[in-house]
C-alpha positions in Angstrom: 111.2 102.3 106.8 110.0 104.7 104.2 107.3 107.1 104.0 104.5 104.3 102.6 105.0 101.2 105.2 104.5 104.2 108.0 100.8 104.0 106.7 100.6 100.4 106.0 101.1 100.5 109.5 97.9 101.5 110.5 96.1 99.4 107.8 95.3 96.9 110.3 93.3 99.7 112.1 91.7 101.2 109.2 90.4 97.2 108.1 89.1 96.8 111.7 86.9 99.7 111.4 85.2 99.2 107.9 84.4 95.7 109.6 82.3 97.4 112.1 78.4 98.3 111.3 77.5 100.6 114.0 79.2 104.3 115.1 81.3 105.1 118.5 79.2 106.7 121.2 75.5 104.8 119.5 73.2 104.7 122.2 73.1 101.6 123.3 70.4 98.7 122.8 69.4 96.0 125.4 71.0 93.5 123.3 74.4 95.8 122.9 77.9 94.4 125.1 77.9 95.2 128.2 80.9 97.7 128.6 82.1 96.1 131.9 82.4 93.0 130.7 84.1 93.7 127.7 86.0 95.6 129.7 87.0 92.0 131.5 87.9 90.3 128.6 91.0 92.8 128.6 91.6 92.7 131.5 91.6 88.2 131.9 93.6 85.5 130.2 91.6 85.4 127.8 93.3 84.5 123.9 94.9 87.2 122.4 92.6 87.0 119.3 89.3 86.9 121.7 90.9 90.5 123.2 91.5 91.7 120.0 87.5 91.4 118.8 86.7 92.9 122.3 89.1 95.8 121.1 87.1 95.8 117.4 83.5 96.3 120.1 84.8 98.9 122.9 85.2 101.1 119.6 82.0 101.1 119.0 80.8 100.6 122.9 83.3 101.8 124.8 83.6 104.8 127.0 86.2 106.8 129.6 85.9 103.6 131.6 87.5 101.0 128.5 90.8 103.5 128.3 93.1 102.5 131.3 93.0 98.6 129.9 93.1 99.3 126.5 96.2 101.5 127.6 97.6 98.7 129.9 97.5 96.5 125.8 99.4 100.1 124.1 103.2 98.1 124.9 101.6 94.4 123.6 103.5 93.6 120.5 100.3 91.8 119.5 97.8 93.9 120.6 99.1 97.9 120.4 97.2 98.3 117.1 93.7 96.8 118.4 94.1 98.9 121.8 94.2 101.7 119.2 91.2 100.9 117.0 89.5 101.3 120.1 91.6 104.7 121.7 91.0 106.4 118.5 87.1 106.6 118.0 86.3 106.9 122.0 85.9 110.7 122.3 86.8 110.7 126.1 89.5 113.2 126.6 90.6 110.6 128.5 91.8 108.3 125.4 94.0 110.9 124.1 95.4 111.4 127.3 96.3 107.8 127.4 97.9 107.6 123.9 99.8 110.3 124.4 101.3 109.3 127.8 102.2 106.0 126.1 104.1 108.2 123.3 106.4 109.0 126.4 107.4 105.0 127.3 107.6 103.8 123.7 109.9 103.6 120.9 110.1 102.0 117.0 107.2 100.0 115.9 105.0 100.6 118.8 105.7 104.4 118.9 104.8 105.0 115.0 101.5 103.4 116.0 100.8 106.0 118.9 101.8 108.8 116.5 99.5 107.7 114.1 96.7 106.9 116.3 97.2 111.1 117.4 97.2 112.1 113.8 94.1 110.0 113.8 92.3 111.6 116.3 93.9 115.4 115.3 94.9 116.0 119.1 96.3 119.3 119.4 97.7 118.5 123.2 100.7 116.4 121.8 102.2 118.5 119.2 104.9 119.5 121.7 105.1 115.3 122.5 105.5 115.2 119.2 107.8 117.7 118.0 110.4 116.1 120.6 110.2 113.1 118.3 110.9 115.4 114.8 115.0 115.5 116.6 115.2 112.0 117.8 117.5 109.3 116.8 114.9 107.0 114.9 113.8 108.3 111.6 111.2 106.1 111.0 109.6 107.9 113.8 110.5 111.3 113.4 108.9 110.9 109.9 105.8 109.6 111.7 106.0 112.6 113.6 106.3 114.6 110.8 103.6 113.4 109.1 101.2 113.6 112.4 101.9 117.2 112.9 101.1 118.1 109.2 97.5 116.1 110.0 97.2 118.1 113.7 97.9 121.1 111.2 97.1 123.9 114.0 99.7 127.1 114.1 101.6 125.1 116.7 102.3 122.5 114.7 102.8 124.1 111.4 105.6 126.2 113.3 107.6 123.1 114.6 107.2 121.6 110.9 108.9 125.1 109.4 111.9 125.2 112.0 112.8 121.2 111.5 112.3 121.9 107.9 115.3 124.4 108.0 116.9 121.9 109.9 116.2 118.4 109.8 118.3 115.9 108.2 118.0 115.0 104.3 116.6 111.6 105.1 113.8 113.3 107.2 113.1 116.5 105.1 110.8 115.0 102.5 108.7 114.1 105.3 108.5 117.3 106.9 107.9 119.0 103.7 104.9 116.3 103.2 103.9 117.7 106.8 104.0 121.0 106.3 101.8 120.7 103.0 98.6 118.6 105.6 99.7 121.6 107.5 98.8 124.2 105.3 95.9 122.3 104.0 94.4 122.5 107.8 95.5 126.0 108.0 93.4 126.9 104.8 90.8 124.8 105.8 90.7 127.0 109.6 90.8 130.5 106.9 94.2 131.3 108.2 95.2 131.5 104.6 98.0 133.7 105.3 99.7 130.8 107.5 98.9 129.0 104.6 100.7 130.3 102.0 103.8 131.3 103.8 104.0 127.7 105.0 103.6 126.7 100.9 106.2 128.9 99.9 108.6 127.8 102.6 107.7 124.0 101.4 108.6 125.6 97.4 111.5 126.8 98.2 113.1 124.4 100.2 116.2 121.4 99.4 113.0 118.5 99.4 112.0 116.1 95.8 110.1 117.4 93.9 106.8 115.5 94.7 106.6 117.6 97.4 107.6 121.2 95.5 104.7 120.1 92.9 102.4 119.6 95.9 103.2 122.9 97.8 103.1 124.6 94.4 99.4 123.4 94.0 98.6 124.6 97.9 100.0 127.9 97.0 97.8 128.5 94.0 94.4 127.9 95.7 95.4 129.4 98.5 96.3 132.6 97.0 92.9 132.3 95.3 92.9 135.2 92.0 96.1 136.5 93.5 97.6 133.2 92.3 97.3 133.8 88.9 101.0 134.7 88.3 101.9 131.1 89.7 99.7 129.4 87.6 100.6 131.0 84.3 104.6 130.1 85.8 103.2 126.5 86.1 101.4 126.4 82.4 104.6 128.0 81.3 106.8 126.0 82.6 109.6 123.3 80.5 108.8 120.9 83.5 105.9 118.4 82.5 105.5 117.6 86.1 104.8 121.3 86.3 102.9 122.3 83.5 101.0 119.1 85.0 99.8 120.4 88.3 99.6 123.6 86.6 96.5 122.0 84.3 95.5 120.2 87.2 94.9 123.6 89.4 93.5 125.6 86.2 90.6 123.0 86.7 90.1 123.8 90.8 90.7 127.0 91.2 87.4 128.9 90.9 86.0 132.1 89.8 84.8 133.7 86.3 88.2 135.7 86.9 90.3 132.7 86.8 88.8 131.4 83.5 89.1 135.1 81.9 92.6 134.7 82.8 93.0 131.1 80.9 91.6 131.6 78.3 93.8 134.9 77.5 96.7 132.7 78.2 95.8 130.2 75.4 97.8 132.8 73.0 100.9 133.0 74.9 101.5 129.2 75.1 102.8 127.1 72.0 100.3 124.8 70.5 100.6 121.3 72.4 99.9 123.4 75.4 97.2 125.3 74.2 95.5 121.7 73.3 95.9 121.0 76.8 94.4 123.9 78.4 91.4 124.4 76.2 90.9 120.8 78.1 91.0 122.1 80.9 89.0 125.3 80.4 86.5 123.0 79.4 86.4 121.0 82.5 85.4 124.0 84.2 82.2 124.9 82.4 82.6 128.1 82.1 80.9 130.0 79.5 83.1 133.2 80.3 86.1 131.1 78.2 83.4 130.4 74.7 84.4 133.3 72.9 88.7 132.3 73.0 87.3 128.9 72.5 85.3 128.8 69.7 88.2 131.3 67.9 90.2 128.6 68.9 88.4 126.4 66.9 87.9 128.6 63.4 91.3 128.8 63.2 95.0 128.2 64.3 96.6 124.7 63.8 94.9 121.6 63.6 95.0 119.6 67.1 94.3 123.2 68.5 91.5 123.8 66.5 90.2 120.0 67.5 90.6 120.0 70.9 88.7 123.6 70.6 85.8 121.6 69.0 86.3 119.2 71.9 85.6 121.4 74.4 82.5 123.8 72.8 79.9 121.1 74.3 80.9 122.1 78.0 80.6 126.1 77.5 78.3 126.6 74.7 74.6 126.3 73.8 72.1 127.4 70.8 74.7 130.2 69.4 77.4 127.4 69.1 75.5 125.8 66.5 76.5 128.4 63.2 80.0 128.8 64.5 80.4 124.1 64.5 78.3 124.4 61.1 80.7 126.7 59.2 83.5 124.9 60.5 82.8 121.7 59.6 81.5 123.4 56.1 85.2 123.9 55.5 85.5 120.3 54.0 88.2 118.7 56.2 87.5 115.7 57.7 88.7 115.9 61.0 87.2 118.8 61.1 83.7 117.6 60.3 84.1 114.6 62.1 85.1 116.8 65.5 82.0 119.1 65.3 79.5 116.5 64.5 80.9 114.8 67.9 80.8 118.2 69.6 76.9 118.9 68.0 76.1 115.2 69.1 77.1 116.6 72.8 75.5 119.5 73.7 71.8 119.2 75.4 68.2 120.4 75.4 65.5 120.9 72.9 66.3 124.3 72.4 69.6 122.6 69.8 67.1 120.2 68.5 64.6 123.1 67.1 67.5 124.9 66.4 68.9 122.3 63.8 65.2 121.3 62.6 64.9 125.2 61.7 67.9 125.0 60.2 67.7 122.0 58.0 64.1 123.5 57.0 65.5 127.0 55.3 65.1 126.8 51.7 68.7 127.1 50.3 70.5 125.9 53.3 74.0 125.7 52.5 74.7 123.1 55.5 72.0 120.9 54.4 74.3 117.7 54.5 75.9 118.2 58.0 72.8 119.0 59.4 71.6 116.0 57.5 73.6 113.7 59.7 73.6 115.8 62.8 70.0 115.4 63.0 70.3 111.4 62.0 72.9 111.3 64.6 70.6 113.0 67.6 68.1 110.2 66.1 65.9 113.6 66.1 62.3 111.7 64.8 61.2 115.1 63.8 63.4 115.3 61.6 61.7 112.3 59.2 59.2 114.8 57.5 62.7 116.5 56.2 64.3 113.3 55.7 61.9 112.1 53.1 61.8 115.3 51.3 65.9 115.4 51.4 65.7 111.6 49.7 64.2 113.0 46.7 66.8 115.5 46.5 69.2 115.6 43.0 72.4 115.6 44.9 73.0 112.4 44.9 74.9 112.8 48.4 72.2 114.6 50.1 70.2 111.5 49.2 72.8 108.7 50.5 72.9 110.7 53.6 69.1 111.2 54.3 68.3 107.7 53.7 71.5 106.8 56.4 69.1 109.6 58.8 65.9 107.9 58.0 67.6 104.9 59.2 68.2 106.0 62.4 65.1 108.4 63.4 62.2 106.2 61.5 59.8 104.1 63.6 57.4 101.1 62.7 55.4 103.2 60.8 58.5 105.3 58.9 59.7 101.7 58.2 57.8 101.7 54.7 60.1 104.5 53.1 62.8 103.1 53.6 61.9 99.3 52.2 60.7 101.4 49.2 63.5 102.6 48.7 65.0 99.5 49.3 62.7 97.5 46.3 62.8 100.8 44.7 65.3 102.9 44.4 65.2 106.3 43.2 68.3 105.9 41.4 70.8 102.4 41.2 73.1 104.4 43.1 71.2 104.8 46.0 70.5 101.0 46.5 73.0 100.5 49.2 72.3 103.6 50.9 68.8 102.4 51.3 69.8 98.6 52.4 72.0 99.5 54.9 69.7 102.4 56.7 67.0 99.2 56.4 68.9 97.2 58.9 69.1 99.6 61.0 65.8 100.7 60.9 64.7 97.3 61.4 66.8 96.1 64.3 65.7 99.0 66.3 61.9 98.4 66.2 60.8 97.0 69.2 58.4 94.5 67.5 60.1 92.1 65.7 57.2 90.2 64.1 55.6 93.4 63.0 58.4 94.8 61.3 59.5 91.4 60.0 56.0 91.0 58.5 56.9 94.5 56.0 59.9 93.0 54.9 58.2 90.2 54.2 55.3 91.2 52.1 58.2 93.3 50.5 59.7 90.6 49.1 57.4 89.4 46.8 57.7 92.3 44.8 61.7 92.8 44.6 64.1 91.7 42.1 67.0 88.7 43.3 69.5 90.6 44.3 66.9 93.1 46.8 65.2 89.5 48.0 68.9 88.5 49.2 69.0 92.3 51.3 65.8 91.5 53.1 66.8 88.0 53.6 69.9 89.6 55.5 67.6 91.9 57.5 65.4 89.1 58.7 68.5 87.5 59.7 69.5 90.7 61.5 65.3 90.9 63.1 65.0 87.5 64.7 61.9 86.6 65.9 59.5 84.0 65.3 58.2 86.1 61.8 62.2 86.3 60.3 62.5 82.7 61.3 59.5 81.7 58.9 60.2 84.1 56.4 63.6 82.1 56.4 62.3 78.8 56.5 59.5 79.1 53.4 63.4 81.6 51.7 65.6 78.0 52.2 63.4 75.5 50.8 61.3 77.7 48.0 63.3 80.5 46.8 66.3 80.9 44.2 69.7 79.3 44.5 70.7 82.8 45.7 68.1 83.1 48.3 68.4 79.7 49.4 71.3 80.2 50.0 71.6 83.5 52.0 68.7 82.1 53.9 70.4 78.3 55.2 73.6 80.7 56.1 71.0 82.5 58.2 69.7 79.7 59.4 72.6 78.1 60.6 73.5 81.0 62.3 70.3 81.5 64.1 71.4 82.0 68.3 68.0 80.3 69.4 67.2 77.1 69.8 63.3 78.0 68.1 65.3 77.6 65.0 66.5 73.1 65.6 62.7 72.1 63.9 62.9 74.8 61.1 66.8 72.9 60.2 65.5 69.9 60.2 62.8 70.8 57.5 64.9 73.0 54.9 67.4 69.2 55.3 64.5 67.7 54.6 62.6 69.8 52.2 66.2 70.3 50.0 67.3 68.2 47.5 70.4 70.0 47.3 73.6 68.6 48.4 75.1 71.6 49.9 72.1 72.7 51.4 71.0 70.3 52.9 74.3 69.8 54.8 74.5 73.3 56.1 71.4 73.0 57.6 72.4 69.8 59.1 75.1 72.0 60.3 73.8 74.8 62.0 70.6 72.0 63.7 73.3 69.9 65.1 75.4 73.4 66.3 72.0 74.2 68.1 72.7 70.8 70.1 76.3 71.3 70.8 76.2 75.0 71.6 72.8 76.1 72.7 70.5 75.2 76.2 68.4 72.4 74.9 67.8 69.7 77.5 69.9 66.7 77.2 67.1 63.7 76.2 66.1 66.2 73.4 70.3 66.4 72.0 69.9 62.8 72.5 66.6 62.6 70.0 68.0 65.8 67.9 71.4 63.3 67.3 69.0 60.3 66.2 66.9 62.4 64.0 69.7 64.1 62.0 71.4 60.8 61.5 68.5 59.9 59.2 69.6 62.5 57.0 73.8 61.7 57.4 74.7 61.7 53.8 78.5 62.4 54.7 81.0 61.4 57.7 81.7 65.3 58.3 78.1 65.5 60.0 78.1 62.2 61.4 80.7 62.8 63.5 79.6 65.7 64.6 76.4 63.7 65.7 79.1 62.1 67.9 80.5 64.8 69.5 77.2 65.6 70.7 76.4 62.4 72.3 80.0 62.6 73.5 79.1 65.6 76.0 75.2 64.1 76.4 76.5 60.9 78.2 73.0 58.5 78.7 72.4 54.6 78.2 70.3 56.4 74.8 73.6 58.3 73.2 75.4 55.2 73.9 72.9 53.0 71.6 73.2 55.8 69.4 76.8 56.2 68.9 77.2 52.6 69.3 75.1 52.4 65.8 77.7 53.7 63.8 80.1 51.1 64.5 79.6 48.9 61.5 80.4 52.0 59.6 83.9 51.6 58.3 84.8 55.5 57.5 83.6 55.8 61.4 84.6 52.6 63.2 87.7 54.8 65.3 85.5 57.9 65.6 82.8 56.4 66.5 84.7 53.3 69.0 86.0 56.3 70.9 82.3 58.4 71.6 80.9 54.9 72.4 84.3 54.4 75.0 83.8 58.0 76.0 79.9 57.9 77.1 80.4 54.0 78.6 82.8 55.5 81.2 81.4 58.1 82.0 77.7 56.1 82.7 80.4 52.8 84.4 78.6 54.0 87.8 75.6 53.7 87.3 74.9 51.7 84.4 77.8 48.8 84.4 75.3 46.5 82.3 75.2 49.2 79.2 79.1 50.1 79.9 80.1 46.0 79.7 77.6 45.8 76.5 79.0 48.5 75.1 82.6 47.4 75.5 82.3 44.4 73.9 80.6 46.0 71.2 83.6 48.2 70.9 85.9 45.0 70.6 83.5 43.0 68.1 84.0 46.0 66.0 87.6 46.1 65.9 89.0 49.3 65.6 92.3 50.4 66.1 94.4 48.5 68.8 95.0 50.8 71.4 90.7 51.5 71.4 90.5 47.8 71.7 93.2 47.8 74.4 91.1 50.6 76.1 87.9 48.8 75.8 88.9 45.4 77.4 90.2 47.9 80.0 86.5 49.1 80.6 84.4 45.8 80.1 86.7 44.5 82.6 86.4 47.3 85.2 82.8 46.8 84.2 83.1 43.3 85.7 84.2 44.7 89.4 
């Protein structure tokens, strides 16, 4: 049996306890079970399942009176674990005594279960009995005893484990070492630091699996406090990845500014890749004492180290870190700039926002471009006036950055700025940035219709290319007003505008576009746009939330306009998915069209088969219509079979 299986043996108890809604020792209520009645169930010839449930109840409502009845079940292989559920929970000392007595009488899995229950109770009176089991013939029982002694974790238990660590056979030593680590943790909680350190060090120096040594090393560092810094440095400088990992983990746990300062000083002693890892650990400590060292690492050194240091700044810094970060961004390295922007986005506080705005307003600010990017990504609405000024700058890069930032910051009242720049850019090269910013701003607007009205008003004074761009924005905004604008563009605009508007209408993701698409299909003369509108209309009928009868009516109206077999096949597909006498009749109406004969026959049969039980007459009539249409032989045979079924 492995150590994991030893723990697994206690799982039924844990699961059962989780299922309970009350807690041991609670005050009894009038409708709570009577303890004597529960005890009587255990002493009766009731089925094992009933006794198991009774044990669960006694875990909540039981007292010392129930212990004798529960104790008798500890030798029962079927009910032992259920009895232990109650005995682990009953606070009366008699419960612990019953488990200790049973331990002297049991072996194998039953003994392991009792040992685990004594561990759960952290029964100090069981230490000597458990120690005897450490040297027993059954290695699984011995391993369970070692873990139980670790859970109890008082000084006598630790002494027994210390002796066993020196003498245990190889197969048992890992469990004993694990018990030692657990005991040391308990001793540390009990403020017995020296004893805990001694036990951790014994495990570190023992011939035990590496995992036990790693666990003990962590404990030894934490137990020593600041005196464990030398051991922590040893792990950080180790050539063993597991020791490095436990060092980095412990670096996050060991408290105190002195520790932070020591870890910061250790940075220069490490290889670059390890410096990066320690910088992340320093960030997680959230101790500003590390900030000077972190900023120094961000300013110079290998690129990976600089990037790690920049990423650490938001967890340590304040507004004083703005200038160093902006200076790094000014170097022009794309990776560093991206890291700085991300760091500046994460720096919290209104004081950071105020400092950014103050720097952006400063005449001749060398880092203006970076500041524009930052205030835009932080979505600082207060920056809009400054960004409007920057949008008039002579530098095209500044203008483009300002327009992009306005897309993230303007409200509905400020949307006109971007509309104007999209319609009449200051320079032709500004148009792409203005349109992109307008799109981002528009989809942020809470009032879609008010946004759409501003966009619609701009359509009349925009050139052809800009009209298409505005229509694209309207499609992204959505809502009734945008839908109205697209309908007008799809029927009255230029070819390019009709193309864009009909495409966007065909992709509309709500059913309210259906009547608009149908109207477009009726009004446009160009076959390309008519067919696109019909396909969009049928997509709504096929995919979106439309009641069944309405879908069939949509198919009927679409058929009146369909000029190509491709769209008629789409109609048949929709009808198949919505079987009814009406959809059957509509599908059958296409049987006479030669290119669609097989498709219409197949759809007619599918619908007829689906409604056979509710309308045999309609199904039989449809089958005869298919036979008369003379489709492919397999469909004729299928129709004959359906006709026969309809007669039965």
